[in-house]
C-alpha positions, -999 to +999 in steps of 0.1 A: +000+000+000+014+034-010+016+063+013+000+087-012-029+088-036-035+110-067-069+123-076-083+142-105-103+173-095-129+191-116-146+225-110-179+237-124-198+270-128-191+297-102-165+274-085-146+270-117-148+307-123-134+315-089-106+290-092-096+299-127-092+262-137-116+235-148-094+205-139-064+199-117-046+170-102-036+167-065-015+142-045-027+135-010-018+112+019-034+078+018-067+078+037-074+115+029-110+126+028-130+151+007-126+176+035-088+171+034-088+177-003-109+208+001-085+222+027-056+217+003-074+234-025-084+263-004-048+271+002-039+267-035-070+287-046-079+313-019-111+323-038-125+288-035-140+290+000-163+319-010-169+308-046-205+298-037-229+301-008-228+263-007-204+239-023-211+203-031-187+174-039-191+144-061-167+114-061-168+093-093-200+111-103-220+105-071-227+131-044-202+126-015-199+138+021-169+156+036-158+124+055-158+103+023-124+086+020-107+091-013-088+065-033-061+066-059-073+078-093-107+090-080-124+119-098-137+145-074-159+174-086-168+206-067-197+227-077-224+251-064-262+243-060-279+235-091-301+254-127-392+080-289-372+056-305-348+034-285-319+046-308-322+080-292-312+088-257-341+095-233-320+115-209-294+139-224-273+170-219-268+186-253-256+218-269-281+215-297-313+235-298-343+217-283-375+208-301-406+200-281-420+178-309-387+159-311-386+152-274-422+141-274-415+117-302-389+099-280-417+087-257-444+082-284-458+047-287-492+032-299-501+024-263-496+060-252-528+080-253-513+109-234-480+127-238-475+158-216-445+180-224-430+208-202-405+233-217-385+257-197-380+288-219-355+317-215-374+348-205-364+384-213-364+394-177-355+381-143-377+385-112-353+393-083-379+382-058-377+346-069-356+323-047-339+310-079-329+344-091-304+352-063-287+381-080-257+394-060-263+425-039-243+447-062-266+439-091-298+460-093-322+469-121-316+501-139-348+515-125-340+502-090-369+477-092-372+440-087-367+430-124-337+428-146-335+426-184-320+393-195-300+393-228-292+355-228-284+326-204-254+304-203-258+269-189-230+245-178-234+209-166-213+181-152-227+159-180-212+126-169-230+129-136-261+148-148-273+123-174-274+093-150-292+116-125-318+125-151-323+088-158-327+082-120-352+110-119-371+092-147-371+060-126-384+080-096-412+094-116-423+060-129-422+047-093-444+076-080-468+074-109-469+037-120-492+046-149-464+066-166-445+042-188-420+065-205-400+097-195-375+118-215-356+148-202-332+169-223-313+199-210-294+223-232-260+238-223-240+267-237-255+301-247-293+301-250-311+331-264-344+346-251-373+326-264-353+294-267-359+262-246-333+253-220-350+221-209-378+198-222-395+171-202-419+146-218-439+119-199-462+094-215-490+071-203-521+054-216-542+082-201-534+118-189-540+113-152-508+121-133-488+133-162-491+170-154-481+164-118-452+143-130-438+171-152-441+196-123-423+172-100-396+165-126-386+202-131-386+210-094-364+180-086-341+187-115-335+222-104-327+211-069-302+182-074-290+177-110-256+194-115-266+220-140-259+257-135-272+289-151-255+322-156-277+353-161-263+378-186-279+412-190-271+449-193-271+451-154-243+425-151-239+387-150-239+362-123-244+325-116-278+316-103-279+294-072-310+278-058-318+277-021-296+254+000-326+236+015-337+224-019-310+198-021-308+171+006-273+160-004-246+170+021-226+202+014-189+201+019-165+225+037-173+251+063-143+272+051-165+297+031-183+327+045-220+320+054-242+341+031 
């Protein structure tokens, strides 16, 4: 047994922006934990502790606690709170524009008498009173009000972790609503203009009962736990949007940052 381990570290969204790197490698003592790694990184990157109101960790693409023991060649990621035919993926992170009809076709079948589709669209303004807006204090509307003009959004995702989590969300939906027999969720990343779709969710069943509730549940759960982040860009500034801490029941890591 060696005395040291080497891990690959990835950063996303506001954490990546604060660190100035997307990927680094670190060597630690054997038996080191996520908390030990975070402490080393906080010395190397002083902006890391305050990069986000809450920081999460994933080890090998699964949420991890601070006391999780790391092993040689593990991949560790740090990030802020999160934003038809069988030949096609039902759960996908993509940079391509989204089509509501195309996503609906992924769950279409002769036995499906109901297909309910939800699309999240980029709006031309942001409501600062929303818990998912969370603009920094220095950003305010030109008129001093509670709304900001949005020019476009930028989405980033930890795709290798996000796609399996979307699939797990699909399993969760089918368990909660047994009558639903197919689910497809696609989320777009990159720059998305006002009026374009950032996420499309389609659920299918023999009859419509439960399909509307399932779509509502899917988007709320997606926004809480799936590692996807949104940056608002407008004439008043730009910032990463972080949801409320209580929305995600996974453990946050590190108490090094300021509480905000």
